[in-house]
FINU-509822 format. One line per field, with one value per atom (N, C-alpha, C): residue number from 1; residue in one letter; x, z, y; chain. Coordinates in Angstrom, 1 decimal, padded with zeros to 4 digits. Each point is the difference from the previous one (the first is absolute). Layout:
// FINU-509822
num: NUM|...
residu: a|...
u: X|...
w: Z|...
v: Y|...
chaine: A|...
This chain:
// FINU-509822
num: 1|1|1|2|2|2|3|3|3|4|4|4|5|5|5|6|6|6|7|7|7|8|8|8|9|9|9|10|10|10|11|11|11|12|12|12|13|13|13|14|14|14|15|15|15|16|16|16|17|17|17|18|18|18|19|19|19|20|20|20|21|21|21|22|22|22|23|23|23|24|24|24|25|25|25|26|26|26|27|27|27|28|28|28|29|29|29|30|30|30|31|31|31|32|32|32|33|33|33|34|34|34|35|35|35|36|36|36|37|37|37|38|38|38|39|39|39|40|40|40|41|41|41|42|42|42|43|43|43|44|44|44|45|45|45|46|46|46|47|47|47|48|48|48|49|49|49|50|50|50|51|51|51|52|52|52|53|53|53|54|54|54|55|55|55|56|56|56|57|57|57|58|58|58|59|59|59|60|60|60|61|61|61|62|62|62|63|63|63|64|64|64|65|65|65|66|66|66|67|67|67|68|68|68|69|69|69|70|70|70|71|71|71|72|72|72|73|73|73|74|74|74|75|75|75|76|76|76|77|77|77|78|78|78|79|79|79|80|80|80|81|81|81|82|82|82|83|83|83|84|84|84|85|85|85|86|86|86|87|87|87|88|88|88|89|89|89|90|90|90|91|91|91|92|92|92|93|93|93|94|94|94|95|95|95|96|96|96|97|97|97|98|98|98|99|99|99|100|100|100|101|101|101|102|102|102|103|103|103|104|104|104|105|105|105|106|106|106|107|107|107|108|108|108|109|109|109|110|110|110|111|111|111|112|112|112|113|113|113|114|114|114|115|115|115|116|116|116|117|117|117|118|118|118|119|119|119|120|120|120|121|121|121|122|122|122|123|123|123|124|124|124|125|125|125|126|126|126|127|127|127|128|128|128|129|129|129|130|130|130|131|131|131|132|132|132|133|133|133|134|134|134|135|135|135|136|136|136|137|137|137|138|138|138|139|139|139|140|140|140|141|141|141|142|142|142|143|143|143|144|144|144|145|145|145|146|146|146|147|147|147|148|148|148|149|149|149|150|150|150|151|151|151|152|152|152|153|153|153|154|154|154|155|155|155|156|156|156|157|157|157|158|158|158|159|159|159|160|160|160|161|161|161|162|162|162|163|163|163|164|164|164|165|165|165|166|166|166|167|167|167|168|168|168|169|169|169|170|170|170|171|171|171|172|172|172|173|173|173|174|174|174|175|175|175|176|176|176|177|177|177|178|178|178|179|179|179|180|180|180|181|181|181|182|182|182|183|183|183|184|184|184|185|185|185|186|186|186|187|187|187|188|188|188|189|189|189|190|190|190|191|191|191|192|192|192|193|193|193|194|194|194|195|195|195|196|196|196|197|197|197|198|198|198|199|199|199|200|200|200|201|201|201|202|202|202|203|203|203|204|204|204|205|205|205|206|206|206|207|207|207|208|208|208|209|209|209|210|210|210|211|211|211|212|212|212|213|213|213|214|214|214|215|215|215|216|216|216|217|217|217|218|218|218|219|219|219|220|220|220|221|221|221|222|222|222
residu: m|m|m|m|m|m|k|k|k|s|s|s|l|l|l|a|a|a|m|m|m|k|k|k|m|m|m|t|t|t|i|i|i|l|l|l|a|a|a|l|l|l|a|a|a|f|f|f|a|a|a|s|s|s|l|l|l|s|s|s|s|s|s|a|a|a|a|a|a|a|a|a|e|e|e|p|p|p|a|a|a|d|d|d|v|v|v|p|p|p|d|d|d|r|r|r|a|a|a|t|t|t|a|a|a|a|a|a|a|a|a|a|a|a|v|v|v|t|t|t|r|r|r|y|y|y|l|l|l|a|a|a|d|d|d|h|h|h|g|g|g|d|d|d|f|f|f|c|c|c|l|l|l|g|g|g|k|k|k|m|m|m|d|d|d|w|w|w|p|p|p|v|v|v|d|d|d|i|i|i|s|s|s|a|a|a|l|l|l|d|d|d|e|e|e|r|r|r|a|a|a|r|r|r|g|g|g|r|r|r|d|d|d|v|v|v|v|v|v|q|q|q|m|m|m|p|p|p|v|v|v|l|l|l|e|e|e|s|s|s|l|l|l|g|g|g|l|l|l|v|v|v|r|r|r|a|a|a|s|s|s|a|a|a|a|a|a|t|t|t|a|a|a|l|l|l|r|r|r|i|i|i|e|e|e|g|g|g|p|p|p|e|e|e|a|a|a|e|e|e|e|e|e|g|g|g|a|a|a|a|a|a|p|p|p|q|q|q|p|p|p|v|v|v|a|a|a|v|v|v|r|r|r|r|r|r|y|y|y|e|e|e|l|l|l|t|t|t|p|p|p|l|l|l|g|g|g|r|r|r|q|q|q|f|f|f|v|v|v|h|h|h|d|d|d|r|r|r|d|d|d|v|v|v|v|v|v|v|v|v|a|a|a|a|a|a|a|a|a|d|d|d|g|g|g|d|d|d|k|k|k|l|l|l|v|v|v|r|r|r|r|r|r|r|r|r|d|d|d|l|l|l|c|c|c|a|a|a|a|a|a|r|r|r|l|l|l|s|s|s|l|l|l|d|d|d|q|q|q|v|v|v|v|v|v|a|a|a|v|v|v|a|a|a|p|p|p|g|g|g|d|d|d|a|a|a|p|p|p|r|r|r|t|t|t|f|f|f|v|v|v|a|a|a|t|t|t|y|y|y|t|t|t|y|y|y|e|e|e|a|a|a|a|a|a|p|p|p|v|v|v|a|a|a|w|w|w|a|a|a|a|a|a|a|a|a|p|p|p|e|e|e|f|f|f|q|q|q|r|r|r|v|v|v|f|f|f|p|p|p|m|m|m|a|a|a|a|a|a|r|r|r|v|v|v|i|i|i|g|g|g|g|g|g|a|a|a|h|h|h|q|q|q|l|l|l|q|q|q|l|l|l|k|k|k|q|q|q|a|a|a|f|f|f|a|a|a|w|w|w|t|t|t|e|e|e|g|g|g|a|a|a|w|w|w|k|k|k|p|p|p|v|v|v|g|g|g|l|l|l|a|a|a|n|n|n
u: 000.8|-000.8|000.9|001.0|000.9|000.7|000.5|000.7|-000.9|-001.3|-001.0|-000.2|-000.1|-000.2|001.2|001.2|001.2|000.1|-000.4|000.1|-001.0|-001.2|-001.0|000.5|000.7|000.5|001.1|000.8|001.1|-000.5|-001.0|-000.7|-000.6|-000.7|-000.6|001.1|001.1|001.1|000.6|000.2|000.5|-000.9|-001.3|-001.0|-000.1|000.1|000.0|001.2|001.2|001.2|000.0|-000.7|-000.1|-000.9|-001.1|-000.9|000.6|000.8|000.7|001.0|000.7|001.0|-000.7|-001.1|-000.7|-000.6|-000.4|-000.5|001.1|001.2|001.2|000.5|-000.2|000.5|-001.1|000.4|-001.0|-000.3|-001.0|-000.2|001.0|000.3|001.0|-000.3|-001.3|-000.5|-001.0|000.3|-001.0|-001.2|-001.0|-001.2|000.4|-000.9|000.3|000.1|-000.7|000.1|001.4|000.6|001.3|001.0|-000.2|000.9|000.0|-001.2|-000.1|000.8|-000.1|000.8|001.5|000.4|001.4|000.5|-000.9|000.4|000.0|-001.0|-000.1|001.3|000.5|001.3|001.1|000.0|001.1|000.1|-001.2|000.0|000.3|-000.4|000.4|001.5|000.7|001.5|000.6|-000.6|000.6|-000.9|-000.9|-001.0|000.5|001.2|000.5|000.3|-000.6|000.4|001.0|001.2|001.2|000.5|000.9|000.4|001.3|000.7|001.3|001.0|-000.2|001.1|000.7|000.9|000.7|001.4|000.6|001.4|000.0|000.5|000.0|001.5|000.4|-000.6|-000.1|-000.8|000.0|000.7|001.1|000.8|-000.3|-000.2|-000.3|001.0|000.8|001.0|-000.5|000.8|-000.4|-000.3|000.8|-000.2|-001.4|-000.3|-001.3|-001.1|000.2|-001.1|-000.2|001.0|-000.1|-000.7|000.2|-000.6|-001.5|-000.4|-001.4|-000.6|000.8|-000.5|-001.1|-000.5|-001.2|000.4|001.2|000.3|000.0|000.4|000.1|-001.4|-001.1|-001.3|-000.8|000.4|-000.7|000.5|001.3|000.6|-000.5|-000.1|-000.5|-001.5|-000.8|-001.3|000.0|000.8|000.1|000.5|000.9|000.4|-001.1|-000.8|-001.1|-001.1|000.0|-001.0|000.7|001.2|000.6|000.7|000.1|000.5|001.6|000.5|001.5|000.5|001.2|000.7|001.2|000.2|001.1|001.1|001.3|001.1|001.1|000.9|001.1|001.1|000.5|001.0|001.0|001.0|000.9|000.0|000.0|000.0|001.1|000.6|001.0|-000.7|000.2|-000.7|000.9|-000.4|000.6|-001.2|000.0|-001.1|000.5|-000.9|000.3|000.5|-000.2|000.4|001.6|000.7|001.4|000.7|-000.8|000.5|000.5|001.2|000.7|-000.3|000.0|-000.2|001.1|-000.4|001.0|000.5|-000.6|000.4|-000.4|000.8|-000.3|-001.1|-000.9|-001.0|000.5|-000.7|000.4|-001.1|000.4|-001.0|-001.0|-001.3|-001.0|-001.0|-000.3|-001.0|-001.4|-000.7|-001.3|-001.0|-001.3|-001.0|-000.5|000.2|-000.2|-001.3|-000.9|-001.3|000.1|-000.4|-000.1|-001.3|-000.4|-001.3|-000.1|-001.1|-000.3|-000.6|-000.1|-000.7|-001.4|-000.7|-001.3|000.1|000.9|000.2|000.4|000.8|000.4|-001.1|-001.1|-001.2|-000.6|000.2|-000.6|000.9|001.2|000.9|-000.2|-000.3|-000.3|000.8|000.2|000.7|-000.9|000.6|-000.7|000.9|-000.5|000.8|000.0|001.2|000.2|000.8|-000.4|000.7|001.1|001.2|001.2|000.7|000.3|000.6|001.5|000.5|001.4|000.5|001.4|000.6|-000.4|-000.2|-000.4|-001.5|-000.8|-001.4|-000.6|-001.3|-000.7|000.0|000.2|000.0|-001.0|-000.6|-001.0|000.8|000.0|000.7|-001.0|000.3|-000.8|000.6|-000.8|000.5|-001.0|000.5|-000.9|-000.4|-001.3|-000.5|-001.0|-000.1|-001.0|-001.3|-001.0|-001.3|-001.1|-001.0|-001.0|-001.4|-000.2|-001.4|000.1|-001.1|-000.1|-001.2|000.3|-001.1|-000.5|-001.3|-000.6|-001.0|-000.5|-000.9|-001.4|-000.4|-001.4|-000.7|000.3|-000.6|000.8|000.0|000.6|-001.0|000.5|-000.9|000.2|001.2|000.2|001.1|-000.1|001.1|000.3|001.3|000.4|001.1|000.2|001.1|001.3|001.1|001.3|000.7|001.3|000.9|000.4|-000.1|000.5|-001.1|000.1|-001.0|-000.1|-001.2|-000.2|000.4|-000.3|000.2|-001.2|-000.3|-001.1|000.3|-000.7|000.1|-001.3|000.0|-001.2|000.0|-001.1|-000.2|-000.9|000.4|-000.8|-000.1|-001.0|000.0|000.3|000.3|000.6|-000.6|000.1|-000.3|001.4|000.0|001.3|-000.2|000.9|000.0|001.2|000.0|001.2|000.3|001.2|000.4|-000.4|-000.1|-000.6|000.7|001.4|000.7|-000.1|-000.4|-000.1|-001.2|-000.9|-001.2|000.2|001.2|000.2|000.2|-000.7|000.1|001.4|000.9|001.4|000.8|-000.4|000.6|-000.4|-001.3|-000.5|000.4|000.3|000.5|001.4|000.9|001.3|000.2|-001.0|000.0|-001.3|000.0|-001.2|-000.4|001.0|-000.4|-000.7|000.5|-000.7|-001.4|-000.1|-001.4|-000.9|000.5|-000.8|-000.4|000.9|-000.4|-000.9|000.2|-000.9|-001.4|000.0|-001.3|-000.7|000.7|-000.6|-000.6|-000.1|-000.6|-001.4|-000.3|-001.3|-000.2|001.0|-000.2|001.2|001.2|001.2|000.2|000.4|000.2|001.5|000.3|001.4|000.0|001.2|000.1|001.1|-000.2|001.0|000.0|001.2|000.1|000.2|-000.5|000.2|000.4|000.7|000.4|-000.3|-000.4|-000.2|001.3|000.4|001.3|-000.1|000.6|000.0|-001.4|-001.0|-001.3|-000.8|000.4|-000.7|000.2|-001.0|000.2|000.9|001.1|001.0|000.3|000.2|000.3|001.2|-000.1|001.2|000.4|001.3|000.4|-000.8|000.3|-000.7|-000.5|-001.3|-000.6|-000.1|-000.1|-000.3|001.3
w: 000.0|000.0|000.0|000.9|000.0|-001.3|-000.6|-001.3|-001.0|000.0|-001.0|000.2|001.2|000.3|-000.4|000.3|-000.4|-001.5|-000.7|-001.5|-000.6|000.6|-000.5|000.2|001.2|000.3|-000.9|-000.4|-000.9|-001.4|-000.4|-001.3|-000.1|001.1|000.1|000.0|000.7|000.0|-001.4|-000.7|-001.4|-000.9|000.2|-000.9|000.3|001.3|000.3|-000.6|000.1|-000.5|-001.5|-000.7|-001.4|-000.4|000.7|-000.3|000.3|001.1|000.3|-001.1|-000.5|-001.0|-001.3|-000.3|-001.2|000.1|001.2|000.2|-000.2|000.5|-000.1|-001.4|-000.9|-001.3|-000.9|-000.7|-000.8|-001.4|-000.6|-001.4|-000.9|-001.1|-000.9|-000.5|-000.3|-000.4|001.1|000.8|001.0|-000.5|000.8|-000.4|000.0|-000.5|-000.2|001.4|001.0|001.3|000.6|-000.2|000.5|-000.8|-001.4|-000.8|000.4|000.2|000.4|001.3|000.9|001.3|-000.3|-000.9|-000.4|-000.7|-000.9|-000.7|001.0|000.9|001.0|000.8|000.5|000.7|-000.8|-001.3|-000.9|-000.2|-000.2|-000.3|001.3|001.2|001.2|000.1|-000.5|000.1|-001.3|-001.1|-001.3|-000.8|000.6|-000.7|-000.5|000.4|-000.5|-001.5|-000.7|-001.4|-000.1|-000.4|000.0|-001.4|-000.1|-001.3|-000.5|000.7|-000.4|000.1|001.0|000.3|001.3|-000.2|001.2|000.2|-001.0|000.1|000.1|001.1|000.2|000.5|-000.4|-000.8|-001.5|-000.8|-001.4|-000.7|-000.8|-000.7|-001.5|-000.5|-001.5|-000.6|-000.9|-000.7|-001.3|-000.7|-001.3|-001.0|000.1|-000.9|000.3|001.2|000.4|-000.5|000.1|-000.5|-001.5|-000.8|-001.4|-000.3|000.9|-000.2|000.3|000.9|000.4|000.6|000.9|000.8|000.9|000.7|001.0|001.1|000.5|001.1|-000.4|-001.3|-000.5|000.0|-000.3|-000.1|001.4|000.8|001.2|001.2|000.1|001.2|000.1|-001.1|000.2|000.5|-000.4|000.5|001.5|000.4|001.5|000.7|-000.6|000.7|000.1|-001.0|000.0|001.1|000.3|001.0|001.4|000.1|001.3|000.6|-000.9|000.5|-000.1|-000.9|-000.2|-000.1|000.2|-000.2|-000.9|-000.9|-000.9|000.3|-000.3|000.2|-001.0|-000.2|-000.9|000.7|-000.6|000.7|-001.1|000.5|-000.9|000.4|-001.0|000.2|-000.8|000.5|-000.7|-000.9|-001.3|-001.0|-001.1|-000.7|-001.3|-001.0|-000.8|-000.9|-001.3|-001.0|-001.3|-001.0|-001.3|-001.0|-000.1|000.5|-000.1|001.2|001.0|001.2|-000.4|000.4|-000.4|001.1|-000.4|001.0|001.0|001.3|001.1|000.3|-000.6|000.3|001.4|000.6|001.4|000.0|001.0|000.1|000.0|-000.6|-000.1|000.7|000.5|000.6|-001.1|000.3|-000.9|000.7|-000.6|000.6|-000.1|001.1|000.0|000.8|-000.3|000.8|001.0|001.3|001.0|000.6|000.0|000.7|001.2|001.2|001.2|000.7|000.7|000.7|001.0|000.1|001.0|001.2|001.2|001.1|-000.4|-000.8|-000.5|-000.8|-000.9|-000.8|000.8|001.0|000.8|000.8|000.2|000.6|-000.8|-001.3|-000.9|-000.5|000.6|-000.3|001.0|-000.6|000.8|-000.4|001.0|-000.3|-000.9|-001.0|-000.8|-000.4|-000.3|-000.5|-001.5|-000.5|-001.4|-000.5|-001.1|-000.6|-000.9|000.3|-000.7|-000.7|-001.3|-000.7|000.4|000.2|000.4|-000.8|-000.1|-000.7|000.5|001.3|000.7|000.2|-000.7|000.1|000.6|-000.3|000.6|001.5|000.5|001.5|000.4|001.2|000.5|001.0|-000.3|000.9|000.4|001.1|000.5|-000.4|-000.7|-000.4|000.5|000.0|000.3|-001.3|-000.1|-001.3|000.3|-000.9|000.1|-000.5|000.9|-000.3|-000.1|-000.9|-000.4|000.4|000.3|000.3|000.9|000.6|000.8|-000.6|-000.3|-000.6|001.1|-000.1|000.9|-000.9|000.5|-000.8|-000.2|-001.2|-000.3|000.0|-001.0|000.0|-000.8|000.3|-000.8|-001.0|-001.3|-001.1|-000.6|000.3|-000.5|000.8|000.2|000.6|-000.9|-000.4|-000.9|000.6|-000.5|000.5|-000.4|000.8|-000.4|-000.8|-000.2|-000.8|000.8|001.3|000.8|001.0|000.6|001.0|001.1|000.6|001.1|-000.3|-001.2|-000.4|-000.7|000.1|-000.8|-000.4|-000.9|-000.5|000.2|000.8|000.2|-001.0|-000.6|-000.8|000.7|000.2|000.9|-000.5|000.4|-000.1|001.3|000.0|001.2|000.2|001.2|000.4|000.0|-000.4|000.0|000.8|001.0|000.8|-000.4|-001.0|-000.3|001.0|000.1|000.8|-000.8|000.7|-000.6|-001.3|000.0|-001.1|-001.2|000.2|-001.1|-000.8|000.5|-000.8|-000.9|000.1|-000.8|-001.5|-000.9|-001.4|-000.5|000.5|-000.5|000.4|001.2|000.4|-000.9|-000.2|-000.8|-001.4|-000.5|-001.4|-000.2|001.0|-000.1|000.6|000.8|000.6|-000.5|-001.3|-000.6|000.7|000.4|000.6|001.4|000.7|001.3|-000.3|-001.0|-000.4|-000.4|-000.7|-000.4|001.2|000.9|001.2|000.9|000.3|000.8|-000.6|-001.3|-000.7|-000.3|000.2|-000.2|001.2|001.1|001.2|-000.3|000.5|-000.2|-001.4|-000.9|-001.4|-000.5|000.2|-000.5|000.8|-000.6|000.7|000.1|001.2|000.3|000.3|000.0|000.3|001.0|000.9|001.0|000.2|000.0|000.2|001.5|000.5|001.4|000.0|001.1|000.2|001.5|000.2|001.4|000.6|001.0|000.6|001.5|000.7|001.5|000.6|-000.6|000.6|-000.4|-001.1|-000.4|-001.5|-000.6|-001.4|000.0|-000.6|000.0|-001.5|-000.2|-001.4|-000.6|-001.3|-000.8|-000.9|000.3|-000.8|000.4|-000.6|000.4|-001.3|000.0|-001.2|000.1|001.2|000.1|000.5
v: -001.2|001.2|001.3|000.0|001.1|000.2|-001.1|000.0|000.6|-000.4|000.5|001.4|000.5|001.4|000.9|-000.6|000.7|000.1|-001.0|000.0|001.0|000.0|001.0|001.4|000.3|001.3|000.4|-001.0|000.2|000.4|-000.8|000.3|001.4|000.4|001.3|001.1|-000.3|001.0|000.2|-001.1|000.0|000.8|-000.3|000.6|001.5|000.4|001.4|000.7|-000.7|000.6|000.2|-001.0|000.0|001.2|000.2|001.1|001.3|000.1|001.3|000.3|-001.0|000.2|000.5|-000.7|000.4|001.4|000.4|001.4|001.0|-000.4|001.0|000.1|-001.0|000.1|000.7|001.0|000.7|-000.7|000.5|-000.5|000.6|-000.7|000.6|001.4|000.2|001.3|000.5|001.0|000.4|000.7|000.2|000.7|001.5|000.8|001.5|000.6|-000.4|000.6|-000.2|-001.2|-000.3|000.7|000.1|000.7|001.5|000.6|001.4|000.3|-000.9|000.1|000.1|-000.9|000.0|001.2|000.5|001.3|001.2|000.0|001.1|000.0|-001.1|-000.1|000.5|-000.5|000.4|001.5|000.7|001.4|000.8|-000.6|000.7|000.1|-000.9|000.0|000.7|-000.2|000.4|000.9|000.8|000.8|001.4|000.3|001.3|000.0|001.0|000.2|001.0|-000.3|000.8|000.4|000.9|000.6|-000.5|-000.9|-000.5|001.0|001.0|001.0|-000.4|-000.9|-000.6|000.5|000.6|000.5|001.5|000.5|001.5|000.3|001.2|001.0|-000.4|000.7|-000.2|001.1|-000.4|001.0|000.0|001.2|000.1|000.9|-000.5|000.7|000.6|000.8|000.5|-001.1|-001.1|-001.1|-000.7|-000.1|-000.5|000.8|001.4|000.9|-000.3|-000.2|-000.2|-001.3|-001.0|-001.3|000.0|000.9|000.2|-001.3|-000.6|-001.1|000.3|-001.0|000.2|001.0|-000.1|001.0|001.4|000.2|001.4|000.6|-000.7|000.6|-000.2|-001.0|-000.2|000.8|000.2|000.7|001.4|000.8|001.4|000.0|-001.0|-000.1|-000.3|-000.9|-000.3|001.2|000.8|001.2|001.0|000.2|000.9|-000.4|-001.3|-000.5|000.0|000.5|000.1|-001.2|-001.1|-001.3|000.0|000.7|000.0|001.5|000.2|001.3|-000.2|001.0|-000.1|000.9|-000.4|000.9|-000.4|001.0|-000.3|-000.8|-001.1|-000.8|-000.6|-000.7|-000.7|-001.5|-000.8|-001.5|-000.6|-001.1|-000.7|-001.0|000.1|-000.9|-000.4|-001.1|-000.3|000.0|001.0|000.2|000.6|-000.1|000.5|-001.0|000.2|-001.0|-000.1|001.0|-000.1|-000.7|-000.3|-000.7|-001.4|-000.3|-001.2|-001.1|-001.2|-001.1|000.0|000.0|000.0|001.4|001.0|001.4|000.3|001.0|000.4|001.0|000.0|001.0|001.4|000.9|001.4|000.9|001.1|000.9|000.5|000.0|000.4|000.9|001.1|000.9|-000.6|000.0|-000.6|000.9|-000.3|000.6|-001.1|000.2|-001.0|000.2|-001.1|000.0|-000.8|000.5|-000.7|000.2|-001.0|000.0|001.1|000.7|000.9|-000.7|000.7|-000.6|-000.5|000.7|-000.5|-001.2|-000.1|-001.2|-001.2|000.2|-001.1|-000.7|000.8|-000.6|-001.1|000.0|-001.0|-001.0|-000.2|-001.0|-001.2|-001.2|-001.1|-001.2|-000.9|-001.3|-000.8|-000.7|-001.0|-001.1|-001.2|-001.1|000.0|-000.1|000.1|-001.2|-000.6|-001.2|000.6|-000.4|000.5|-001.2|000.1|-001.0|-000.1|-001.2|-000.2|-001.2|-000.1|-001.1|-001.4|-000.1|-001.3|-000.1|000.8|-000.1|001.3|000.2|001.2|000.0|001.2|000.2|001.0|-000.2|000.9|000.9|001.3|000.9|001.1|000.7|001.0|001.4|000.8|001.3|001.1|001.2|001.1|000.8|000.2|000.6|001.1|000.9|001.1|-000.6|000.1|-000.7|001.0|-000.3|001.0|-000.5|-001.2|-000.5|-001.2|-000.3|-001.3|-000.8|-001.2|-000.9|-000.9|-000.3|-001.0|-000.8|-001.1|-000.9|000.6|000.0|000.2|-001.3|-000.9|-001.3|-000.9|-001.3|-001.1|-000.4|000.1|-000.3|-001.4|-000.6|-001.4|-000.6|-001.3|-000.8|-001.2|-000.1|-001.1|-000.8|-001.3|-000.7|000.6|-000.2|000.5|-001.0|000.2|-000.9|-001.2|000.0|-001.1|-000.4|-001.2|-000.4|001.0|000.1|000.9|001.5|000.4|001.4|000.5|001.3|000.5|001.5|000.5|001.4|000.7|001.1|000.8|001.1|000.2|001.3|000.8|001.3|000.9|001.4|000.7|001.5|000.6|001.3|000.6|001.4|000.5|001.3|000.8|001.2|000.8|001.3|000.2|001.2|000.8|000.9|000.8|001.1|000.3|001.2|001.2|001.2|001.2|000.4|000.0|000.4|-000.9|-001.3|-000.9|000.2|000.9|000.3|001.2|000.7|001.2|-000.4|000.7|-000.3|000.0|000.9|000.0|-001.2|-000.6|-001.2|-001.2|-000.1|-001.1|000.1|001.2|000.1|-000.7|000.2|-000.5|-001.4|-000.5|-001.3|-000.7|-000.4|-000.6|-001.3|-000.8|-001.3|000.3|000.9|000.4|000.5|000.8|000.5|-001.2|-000.9|-001.2|-000.8|-000.2|-000.9|000.8|001.3|000.7|000.1|000.3|000.1|-001.3|-001.1|-001.3|-000.7|000.7|-000.5|-000.6|-001.2|-000.7|-000.5|000.2|-000.5|-000.8|000.6|-000.7|-001.3|-001.1|-001.2|-000.3|-000.4|-000.5|-001.4|-000.7|-001.4|-000.2|-000.9|-000.4|-001.5|-000.6|-001.5|-000.2|-001.2|-000.4|-001.4|-000.4|-001.4|-000.4|-001.2|-000.5|-000.3|000.9|-000.1|000.2|-001.0|000.1|000.3|-000.7|000.1|001.2|000.7|001.2|000.3|000.7|000.4|001.3|-000.2|001.1|000.4|001.3|000.5|-000.6|-000.2|-000.5|001.2|000.5|001.1|001.3|001.1|001.2|000.7|000.2|000.6|001.5|000.6|001.4|000.7
chaine: A|A|A|A|A|A|A|A|A|A|A|A|A|A|A|A|A|A|A|A|A|A|A|A|A|A|A|A|A|A|A|A|A|A|A|A|A|A|A|A|A|A|A|A|A|A|A|A|A|A|A|A|A|A|A|A|A|A|A|A|A|A|A|A|A|A|A|A|A|A|A|A|A|A|A|A|A|A|A|A|A|A|A|A|A|A|A|A|A|A|A|A|A|A|A|A|A|A|A|A|A|A|A|A|A|A|A|A|A|A|A|A|A|A|A|A|A|A|A|A|A|A|A|A|A|A|A|A|A|A|A|A|A|A|A|A|A|A|A|A|A|A|A|A|A|A|A|A|A|A|A|A|A|A|A|A|A|A|A|A|A|A|A|A|A|A|A|A|A|A|A|A|A|A|A|A|A|A|A|A|A|A|A|A|A|A|A|A|A|A|A|A|A|A|A|A|A|A|A|A|A|A|A|A|A|A|A|A|A|A|A|A|A|A|A|A|A|A|A|A|A|A|A|A|A|A|A|A|A|A|A|A|A|A|A|A|A|A|A|A|A|A|A|A|A|A|A|A|A|A|A|A|A|A|A|A|A|A|A|A|A|A|A|A|A|A|A|A|A|A|A|A|A|A|A|A|A|A|A|A|A|A|A|A|A|A|A|A|A|A|A|A|A|A|A|A|A|A|A|A|A|A|A|A|A|A|A|A|A|A|A|A|A|A|A|A|A|A|A|A|A|A|A|A|A|A|A|A|A|A|A|A|A|A|A|A|A|A|A|A|A|A|A|A|A|A|A|A|A|A|A|A|A|A|A|A|A|A|A|A|A|A|A|A|A|A|A|A|A|A|A|A|A|A|A|A|A|A|A|A|A|A|A|A|A|A|A|A|A|A|A|A|A|A|A|A|A|A|A|A|A|A|A|A|A|A|A|A|A|A|A|A|A|A|A|A|A|A|A|A|A|A|A|A|A|A|A|A|A|A|A|A|A|A|A|A|A|A|A|A|A|A|A|A|A|A|A|A|A|A|A|A|A|A|A|A|A|A|A|A|A|A|A|A|A|A|A|A|A|A|A|A|A|A|A|A|A|A|A|A|A|A|A|A|A|A|A|A|A|A|A|A|A|A|A|A|A|A|A|A|A|A|A|A|A|A|A|A|A|A|A|A|A|A|A|A|A|A|A|A|A|A|A|A|A|A|A|A|A|A|A|A|A|A|A|A|A|A|A|A|A|A|A|A|A|A|A|A|A|A|A|A|A|A|A|A|A|A|A|A|A|A|A|A|A|A|A|A|A|A|A|A|A|A|A|A|A|A|A|A|A|A|A|A|A|A|A|A|A|A|A|A|A|A|A|A|A|A|A|A|A|A|A|A|A|A|A|A|A|A|A|A|A|A|A|A|A|A|A|A|A|A|A|A|A|A|A|A|A|A|A|A|A|A|A|A|A|A|A|A|A|A|A|A|A|A|A|A|A|A|A|A|A|A|A|A|A|A|A|A|A|A|A|A|A|A
């Protein structure tokens, strides 16, 4: 009788453990509510929309002016908004078509843009994927950010490329800082204008993998 009771208790314990294990293991593709919770956590940590302005100060030489790169048209606008200040400076550079390979840097006159106290208020830490010889690396950099994104709704959940992964397609809410709504800013930062204007309409995607008992983002989309 005791042996029979002990066996029944063992069977019940095994069954309970099996049910608990099954409950802890998620479906390969979660439902939208679960996906929405994962996207919400992701955006809480990575919802800053930034401008890719991570290296300061920004120096612009006469050669840069002639090339008309992004900094040439964007920095004066950031200055007009009070985010940066400009001054004359000298930088050591190797530039120009006549520069020889291995040549030593030479002093070059530049217009130097530096963040103002106002601009520094909008510089946030963010994780950036950087290509390296031994594979992509995730590094933390400081960037000038123009808006904060949060979840509007998950519109689709699809299987990922590997087991226990999925891709969430979602729309978002955008909370731009005051200067990001300025027409002159949106003219020279068209991607920021598109993202801010695409709130509740533009769809973004983010992949997740089941890791250490939770759905965690794979790579960084924003």
